[in-house]
C-alpha positions in Angstrom: -9.2 -21.7 25.7 -11.1 -19.4 23.2 -8.6 -16.5 24.0 -5.6 -18.8 23.1 -7.2 -19.9 19.8 -8.1 -16.3 18.9 -4.6 -15.2 19.8 -3.0 -17.9 17.6 -5.4 -16.9 14.7 -4.4 -13.2 15.1 -0.7 -14.2 15.2 -1.1 -16.1 11.9 -3.1 -13.2 10.3 -0.5 -10.7 11.5 2.4 -12.7 10.0 0.5 -13.1 6.7 -0.3 -9.4 6.6 3.3 -8.4 7.1 4.5 -11.0 4.6 2.0 -9.7 2.0 2.9 -6.0 2.7 6.6 -6.9 2.2 5.9 -8.7 -1.0 4.0 -5.7 -2.4 6.8 -3.4 -1.4 9.5 -5.5 -3.1 7.4 -6.0 -6.2 6.7 -2.3 -6.5 10.4 -1.4 -5.9 11.4 -3.6 -8.8 8.5 -3.0 -11.2 7.0 0.3 -10.2 6.8 3.1 -12.7 4.9 6.4 -13.3 1.6 4.6 -13.5 2.0 3.2 -10.0 -0.7 4.7 -7.7 0.3 7.6 -5.5 -1.7 6.0 -2.7 0.4 2.9 -2.6 2.7 4.2 0.3 -0.4 4.8 2.4 -1.7 1.3 1.7 1.7 -0.2 2.6 1.8 1.8 5.8 -1.7 0.8 6.9 -1.0 -2.9 5.9 2.2 -2.9 8.0 0.4 -1.2 10.9 -2.4 -3.6 10.9 0.0 -6.5 10.8 1.8 -5.2 13.9 -1.5 -4.6 15.7 -2.6 -8.2 14.9 0.7 -9.5 16.2 0.5 -7.4 19.4 -3.1 -8.5 20.1 -2.3 -12.1 19.2 0.6 -12.2 21.7 -1.6 -10.6 24.4 -4.5 -13.0 23.8 -2.2 -16.0 23.6 -0.5 -15.3 26.9 -3.7 -14.0 28.6 -2.3 -10.5 29.1 -5.7 -8.9 28.3 
């Protein structure tokens, strides 16, 4: 039971993380200029990667695959 709840929480966190990463990407694409940090692509990459990892672990925990 706990694994299922933890999986659902991770699925929600993963969806939110990917949503937030996409919003930052779209905002930066529209409003980015020379003062935009050079480290932003690394932050977007790590945010997207964490979202995917959360989704994978969420699916695995929800369906008792691990």
